[in-house]
N, C-alpha and C positions, 0 to 999 in steps of 0.2 A: 159392270163387268170391269177383271182386273186384267190388265193390263202381262202380256207375256211377251220378255224382253229375250233376246238373242243369249246364246251361250258364249257365244263368240263372235267373231265380225275377221273377218279376212281382209285385214288393211294392208294393201300393196304397196302404198305411198306416204309420204309425211310432207307436210307443207315446204319442210324447206328444200327439199327433194325436188318439188315442184318447181319453187322458185329459183332455186337455182338452176333447171334445164330452160324454164320459159321467161327469164326476169327482162330479156330484150326485146321481149315481140313489139311490136307494132299495135294503135288502137286497134279497138273492132277487128282482131286478127282472127279466126280458128286456126287450134290445130290439128283437126281431128285425129287427137292422142286424146284415153280416156285413161284418166288415173282412178283409185279408188281410196278415198279419204278416213280418218276417222279424229274424234275430238269432243271438244265443250263448244257449242253455240253461245258467243258472247257478247253479240251483237243481233239483233232483229229487226229490221226493218222491211215492212210491208209496204207497196209504193203503188199502188192500185190493184193493173195486170200484172206486174213485176213483185217477187219476195227477194230481198237480199240478207244474210246469215253473216257472222264473223265467227269462222270454225278455227281453234285454236288448239292444237295439241301438245307435245314437249319439245316440239322444234321452235313452232314458230305460229302462223296463222295465214289465213288464206280467206276469201270470200269466196261466200256461193250465191247462186241467185239460181230461185223457179220463175217459171212462165205460169199465165193462166192456159199458159195449150196445154196442159194436161191437168184437165182441173182435179181430178182427186189427189195427187201428189202436189198441186197448189195450193190446196185448200188444210188438208193438212200438215204440211209443211211451212204458211205461215202463220198458224196456230205456235210453234213453237217457242219454248219462253227458255230465257238467261240459264244456262246453266243447265239444258237439258245433253244428254251423251247421243249424240247420233255417228252412223256412218254413212257416207254417201260418194258415190261413183257419179262420171260424168265427164264431157270433152272439159278441157282446159282450152281457156278463152280472154281473150281481152275483151274488157265494155269498151263503149265508144270513148272515155274516158281515159283509157288504159287501162283502168285495172284489172291484173292478172285473178281468172275466176275461174272457179269449176261450176258446169253448166250441168243443174242437178238434173237428172236421168232417173236416177233411182235411189231410193234413201231409210235409213232403217232406225226405228227409237230404238238404241241402248240403253241407257237408264231415264229416267225421269226425275229433275229435279223435284222435290216440295219446299224448300224453304229460295227464298231470295238473294240474292249476290249483291255483294256493294258499289255502288255509283261507277257506272264507269268512266268514270272523270277524275274522283276523289277515293276511290277504293275504299278501305275500310280504315276510316279516321278513331275511332275509339282502341286505344292500347292494351287495353286488357283481352277487347277482343280480339284482335288482331293477333295476338298470341294464343289464346283459349281457344280461338277456332280457326287454328295453321290453316286447316283445307278450304275453308274457304278464302283467306289470306292471302296465301298464293294463287288464286284464280284471280283476283282482286287487284290483287298490288303485284304486276310482272317483276317489280326491280326485288319482291322477297325473293321470288325465286331463283331469281336469278344468283344474287347473294347466295343460299344454299348451292347452289351451281358452279358459284368459284369457288366456297366450302369444296366439295368436290375434287376439282382442280388440283386445287391445294395442296389437300393430301395424295392425290397420285401423283402429284410432281416427289413430293417429298418421297414414297415408296421408290419410284424413279430412280432420284438420286442417291440413295443411302444403296439400293440394291446395285447401283453401277458401280460403286465404293470398296462392293464385295461385304456389307453388311447384310446380317442375317437375322430375317422379324421371326418373334415367337409371339407366344401368347404366355400370360403368368398368370397364377389365380387372382380372382378379385373378392375372394373370400379370407381373410387371416387372419390366421389367430394370435396375428400381434400385430398392432397397427403401428407401423413404423414406414420409413421411408422420407419422411417431411413431419416439420411440425405442423399439426393439421389436428381436429379434434373430431374422429372419425363415425359413421353411424355404426351400430350396435345392431346383431341380430344373434340368432341362435338355430344352431342345425339340431332337430328334434332328434333323430337317429345317434347321433355321437354325443348330445348330449352335453353340447361344450356353446361356451359365446363365441362367436365370429366380429370379424371387420370389411366392412366393405375398405376394400384396398382405399388411401390413401397417394399412394405411387407404387409403381411396381418397383423401384430402387431395387431391394436386396434383392430382388428375384433375381434380378438381369444381373447382377456381382456375380451373384452365386452362379450364374450359366458363364461367364467371363473364368471364373476357378474352376469350372468344368470342360473348360477349351474353349468357348465359343468368341473369339478374340475380339471381334465385333459384331454387335447384337443391338439391335432394337427393337420399340414397341409403341404401337398406335394405341394409348390405354385409356378406355372411359376410369375417370376417378373421380373419390363421395369425399368431400368434404366439407362436416356439417356446420358451417360456418352463416354469416348473413350473406345477403344478396345485393345486388347492386350492380351498374352500367357494368364493370369489371370481372363481377362475381356468378358464379350460379352451382347450386350443390354439388351437379356432378357435372363435370366437364370431359374435357379431352385432350392429352396432352401425348406429346412425343418424346420416350425416352429413350437415350442410344449409349453406349458405352462401348471403349474404344483401349482396348492393349494398349503397351507398352507406349505410351500417351501421358500428353499431362493439360492442365487448361490453359496454356497456350494453342497449342491442337485444338481445344476448342474453338478457340475465340475464331480463329480463320477458318475452320467449319462453316461454324454457323455465319459468318461475313460471308461467307462463297453460297452457302446453301440461300440465304435471304434475298441478297443480289440477284443470283440464279432465277430465282423464283420471281422475281419483283418481272424480270426481264421477261420470263416464259410468259407472264400475265398481263402484265402491264404495259410491256416494251419497251420501257425504261426502266435504269433506277434512280428518277428524277420524280416523285410521286409528289401528292399532294393529300395533306388527309385534314380533314373537317376542316378545311381553308388556311392548313399553312401548310406550306411548301418542307419533304423531307429529303434528303440526299441519302439514297442507301448505297451507292459506289462504296467497296471498303478501301482504305485501310478508313476504320472507326475510330473518333476519339476514344481516348483510355483515362480515365482518373482514377483512381482510391477515394474508398469512402472517405478515407481523413480528408484528403485533401477536399473534397465539394464540402462538407460539413468547416472544416474547415475556411473557406471562400466565404462559406455563408454567411457565418458570424462572426468573421473580420480579426479571429483570434487561433492560434492553434490547436487542433485538437488530437491525443492520442493516447494509445491504450496507458502512457505515463502519466498523464493529467491527474489530478487529486479527484477522489473518489467523487469528494466531498462539491468538487468545482463542476463535474459533468452531473450529478444530482439538480445543481443549481439552477442550471443550465436548462434542465428539463423541466423541469419544475415551472419558471421561467414559460417553457413551451407550453405550457399545461396540459402536458405529459403524466398521466399517471401511473407512477414509478410501486413496481412491488418493493417486499424485502428483500426477497431471493435474489435480486437482480444485481449483478458486479458490472465494471465498467464495460464492458464489451456489450452491452445486451442496451445500457444505456446508449453507448454511441450508433447502434442500429437505432433507437429508436429515433434520436434525434436526426437521424440520416431519412427516414420514413416521415418525419414529420417535418421536414423545412426545405430535406432536399429533391425526393424522390418525385415527385410532380413535379416541380417545377426543368426537369429533365426534357428537353424536348428528342434530341438525337439525332440518330441514334447514341448511343454513350456505352462504351463496356465498365462497368465500376467494378473494380477489385480489391483484392485483399477485405475477405469482413473475419470481424473477429471469430477468435474460435472457438469462446464462448457459444455463437448463436450458429455456429456451423459443425453439428456431429457430428457427419459424417463426410466432412473433407479433410486434406491431407495438410498439417501442417506448412505454414510458411516455408520453406529452405533457408532464407534471407530478413525476416521480421516476427520478431517474437509476440509471440502471444496473436496470431495472424494465421490467416488460411488461405490457401490458393485457390479461392473463389471469387468468380466473379456473377455480376448478373448483364445482362443484355435492357438497357432502358430505351425503350422508343416511345412517343409523343406522351409520357409522364406515367409508362405502366411499366412492370418488370412483364420482359416478352419470354426470357430466356432464365434459369440456375444452371452453373456449371460451376466444378473443379476437378482438380486434382483429387482423385477416390482416395481416405484413409485407407493402408493397404494393413496397417502394422495392428494384429487380435489383440495387444495389452491396451493400447492406445485405445482402440475404438469400444473397448470393455471400461474403461477411464470413462471414456465420453458417456454410454450409455448409463451407468448409474450417477453420473454427474444429471441426466436426463432422470433417470427414476426419482432422484432426488428432489427434482422439480415439481413431477408428477405427483409427490406427496405432499407437496406445502397446495397445492391445489393447481395445478397448471395444465390444464386438457386438452393440451398442443403436443404436451412433451413426449418424447419417447419413450419407450420400455426396451429392457435388456432381451434382445433375441439371441438366445445362445446356439438354437440351431445357426445364425448368421455367425457367429462369433467362429461358433464351429468349424465353419466354409472358409472362413480365414486363415482357419488355422494352419488349413491345407494349403493354403499361398493363393494369393490375390499380385497379382505383376502389376505393374505402374499401368493404370489404366485413369482415362479421363472420363467424365459422366455428365452429363449434358439435360434437363428438362424444359421443352419449350411447350407452351401453349397455344394448341393450334389454333383456340377458339381467338384466338388475343391477335394471332396472327390472319386471322382472316378476318377480324375487323380493321385490320390496319390494309389487307390487298384491299379489300371492298368499300373503304372510307365510309365505316359507318360507327357509331359510337355505342350501341350498347351490344353487349354482348347478348344479347335476348336476339336481337336481330340475325346472328348470324349460327344460334342453333334452333334445330327443328322444332323442335317441342320443349321449350324453358319451362324450368320449376313456376309454379304459379299458386299464389293462395285457393282455398278448395274452392268450386264456386257454391254460390248459395244458390239453388234453384228449388 
């Protein structure tokens, strides 16, 4: 006979609300207060004439128990399986041992589990199963739910922070006719009705700057972006990033903003800027250390490195570090490769790495005092890039030259190089004021705040290889 489950249940109370109201009760107390709760049964202990269950909802957990006094209620209640959804009502009491409980007077089965959950002490230990069956992991491993709640709180804080600074949140297209805004290989799709090739966005940058041209002086988007690249503990093909743009500002303003945003977030969610990540301490209190890219490389190699160093010497240094060099790379690209190979992962931070070569910064404004460099910085924390920001390139002529240089790289086989975006150039011709732009990886930020090592832990459903069924 098929069980008929109810279409709804009138839950009047959450477990946390009951705990808040009655947490100070003495052992063996009766309140005379009836409550109505609902959730999953995550522990079941029949003990003679008593049956105890642990009910878990999205706010916490509470003990339920039934007695043999009501034989029909007790018989069916004691047969519940781990994972069953139920709704229950009864009096709030404390047991002789002092545990706050609901003495069940009525209950109803809301959904029956037909698969077993992980061991209540160990949760799910199989890493592939953990992410592939996230709906089980979230119950079997309470820490997993806590991490995703931290993610939600992080994004909510960022929105509040920027809204208080009068930034306007917007949405820009996910399907782009031209892949641009960052150096990355895009995912390609096709629109049948228009019979055109489109790209899943790799960054919202060029559309957000169009909005600045259109009069939005402070604008941001918390955007899902897609990059057709490899996977690692810090990379997922689709991820979430914050991009913001502020008119009349430069990259120095960006440094001040991100220092305050991240340190304020730590105080809000952790209670302090003195945090621990993977067993090592981090001090997020501003101001943060600042070093130029060439300073860091020079210190690591023990010799001065700059754009005026002989190309052949830079080439030799790269080969010594087992960097595979392409013929079309100039000195700026070689310097970036050296930095990423020997410096970035060793930086614990937080540290602001400034002054990137123009060759590898096609959308950044040229440095006002350092020829060949741009006013661009990256924030590095715990050996990984968290923020990329710069004074935006506003000159349409210079931008066209940079796009064309990128297009030449694409012709030589660089799948991550940008194409010439004529409409964006047209927008610049209408005038982009001095502007600071900043992009931050939300997933990596949550990894830091939640103190987890893998990006998969902070994404509800990370990308996985197809399952063999």
